[in-house]
C-alpha positions, -999 to +999 in steps of 0.1 A: +068+470+280+037+468+259+021+434+256+007+421+223-031+422+217-049+411+186-084+420+176-100+398+149-124+415+125-139+406+092-132+441+078-122+475+090-151+499+090-147+536+095-164+538+128-140+512+143-108+531+134-111+557+162-118+529+187-088+508+177-066+540+176-077+547+212-069+511+223-035+513+205-028+546+224-028+527+257+006+523+273-003+487+281-009+470+247+007+468+212-024+463+190-028+444+157-061+442+139-064+409+119-088+412+090-105+381+077-121+395+046-110+431+039-117+432+002-145+408-007-176+414-028-206+427-008-184+443+018-182+481+019-152+491-001-135+514+024-100+523+013-072+528+038-035+532+037-029+506+064+006+519+070-008+553+080-030+540+108-019+542+144-022+504+148-010+475+127-033+458+103-028+423+089-050+407+062-054+369+068-058+347+037-091+329+035-123+324+016-158+338+020-189+316+018-223+330+007-254+318+025-284+330+004-309+323+033-295+353+053-298+390+048-261+393+055-249+361+037-213+358+046-190+335+065-152+339+064-130+309+067-094+316+075-075+284+086-042+304+082-053+324+113-040+296+135-005+299+119-007+337+122-015+335+159+013+311+166+037+334+149+025+365+167+022+349+201-002+375+215-008+380+252-046+383+246-070+379+217-102+397+211-126+377+189-154+396+171-185+376+179-189+338+177-178+331+141-154+306+125-124+327+135-135+326+171-135+288+169-099+289+156-089+313+184-106+289+209-085+261+195-054+282+199-065+288+235-066+251+240-031+246+225-013+275+242-034+288+271-036+323+256-067+340+269-094+350+245-121+376+250-153+375+230-165+409+218-202+405+211-233+425+201-255+394+198-288+392+216-313+365+223-336+379+196-310+382+169-297+347+176-330+327+180-343+338+146-313+322+128-312+287+113-299+258+134-302+279+166-297+248+189-264+238+171-253+275+171-260+279+208-241+246+216-210+258+197-213+292+214-215+277+248-183+258+240-165+290+229-179+309+259-166+282+282-131+287+268-133+325+269-116+344+297-141+373+295-165+393+274-168+428+260-204+435+251-224+463+235-252+467+260-276+450+285-293+428+259-259+415+248-250+409+285-282+389+290-273+367+260-238+360+272-252+351+306-275+326+289-244+308+275-226+306+309-232+285+340-252+304+366-223+306+390-198+319+364-175+347+376-161+356+342-158+394+337-184+410+313-177+447+305-197+470+283-181+489+255-207+508+236-205+513+199-197+548+189-201+574+161-186+608+157-213+625+178-196+659+179-192+661+141-228+651+135-242+676+160-220+704+147-229+696+111-266+697+118-262+731+136-241+746+109-266+736+083-295+752+102-274+784+106-272+788+068-305+806+061-305+802+023-295+765+022-318+756+051-348+774+035-342+757+001-339+722+017-367+728+041-392+738+014-390+704-003-406+686+027-438+689+048-441+708+081-433+677+101-411+647+092-403+612+103-368+599+094-355+564+088-320+556+078-308+520+070-310+492+046-344+487+029-348+451+040-372+429+060-352+429+093-354+467+094-392+465+098-400+484+066-435+469+062-447+478+097-431+512+094-452+520+064-483+509+081-475+530+111-469+560+088-502+555+071-519+555+105-501+587+115-511+607+085-547+596+091-546+611+126-523+641+121-538+676+116-507+685+096-490+669+066-462+646+078-434+633+056-416+600+058-380+603+046-362+570+039-324+570+035-308+539+022-310+512-004-322+476-004-345+449-018-377+465-006-374+497-026-398+485-052-423+474-025-421+508-009-427+526-042-457+503-049-471+509-014-467+547-019-486+547-051-513+523-039-522+544-009-514+578-025-487+586+000-473+616-017-451+626+012-430+594+013-395+603+001-372+575-010-339+593-011-315+563-016-279+563-004-268+597+010-232+606+012-216+619+044-216+656+032-254+656+028-263+631+055-266+655+085-291+677+067-318+651+070-312+647+108-314+685+111-347+685+093-364+655+110-388+658+140-387+621+150-365+591+142-383+558+136-367+524+137-390+493+139-364+466+134-377+430+136-342+419+146-311+441+149-280+437+171-269+473+176-280+498+150-255+526+148-281+549+133-297+553+167-264+568+179-265+592+149-300+603+156-292+608+193-262+629+184-284+652+164-309+656+192-338+636+178-364+619+199-367+583+189-393+556+184-372+524+187-382+487+183-379+465+214-361+441+190-333+466+182-308+449+205-285+472+226-299+504+212-327+503+238-301+512+264-302+547+251-340+553+250-355+567+282-393+562+282-411+595+277-378+614+282-363+611+247-386+586+230-403+553+234-395+516+231-423+499+211-434+465+198-429+469+160-461+449+153-483+472+175-492+495+146-518+516+164-498+519+196-467+529+177-485+554+156-499+570+188-463+573+202-451+589+169-480+614+172-471+621+208-436+631+198-446+651+168-468+673+189-450+671+222-448+702+243-415+691+257-397+684+225-367+706+233-362+688+266-363+654+247-337+667+222-314+677+252-318+642+267-309+625+234-277+646+231-268+640+267-274+603+268-253+595+237-222+610+255-218+577+273-210+561+239-176+576+233-144+562+219-123+568+250-145+550+274-152+522+249-115+517+243-108+518+281-132+488+285-109+467+263-078+477+282-095+472+315-107+436+308-073+426+293-054+439+323-078+421+346-075+388+328-037+390+324-032+399+361 
């Protein structure tokens, strides 16, 4: 007989659906995903027929608070969650991070003894930059003390969880990597390159060599140091080099002004790119560049790896660093080391072993797959319940 498991999420994003479907396919657990804010302003408006998904979805009534001091200014408050949990009587609860719903789940744990598992991407870097870090850490230590185990997104997240626990803690900590549809991205890139006419037209718009960034155009993504690195690269490169930016955000005007000020004619601000066009840019790029100042677990790294790109990745990009092997498929850099980072970019642009690096990227991303990530949830739940 299957036992009830509940996963608490703010909203249901597309890349989570295959993960939850794989968990629901387990013979051990009957899965419900409880959504705290599925249709609120500033959340991506993904549309689903919940009844058609291979797992149950329940929207929990609540309110959303906006905190203008943060780049992602949202806190969901759902007191009704306690009543919902009491009605469902799950065998195990997975809490997404350390948020107000996790506090409610911890209270339910105190009242009923039901085990809770914290599913966290947080790292020391992403947490220490936030306001009231001492208060936040105190609350998180309390929640961690009540938790029966942890599902984390990588080594940096493991280190952060360990910082919340007593040194002699034996609570299980299991990695479940975030995932993207690697096979689809890789195939889409290859198909585009194999269309000579389309490839030639697209390729002709950009320089011989190109650096790609995809993400929100905001301060935490390291947009300012990225532009400085690019300026240094084109000063040293014997060929023209393009910088292609995919995404939207508050710094778009700053980027445009920077481009005009320094006459950077090969900076391409492409804006939001839909999924049908998205793989083309990864097929075109020679290097992927991410200089985040703080970032939990950027999925775009998994996308770049799937497309076989060598990567320059910030040492502040949380759990993404687990997928970069120094000098084998890229480099981990200090985002404020402009000269050193520019040299690394140039090394990749003119590397003699670029095809080997592409192969390493494609191979290493295989460990981030939905089946293994789902198995981590099932494994830790079985361990706790046994």
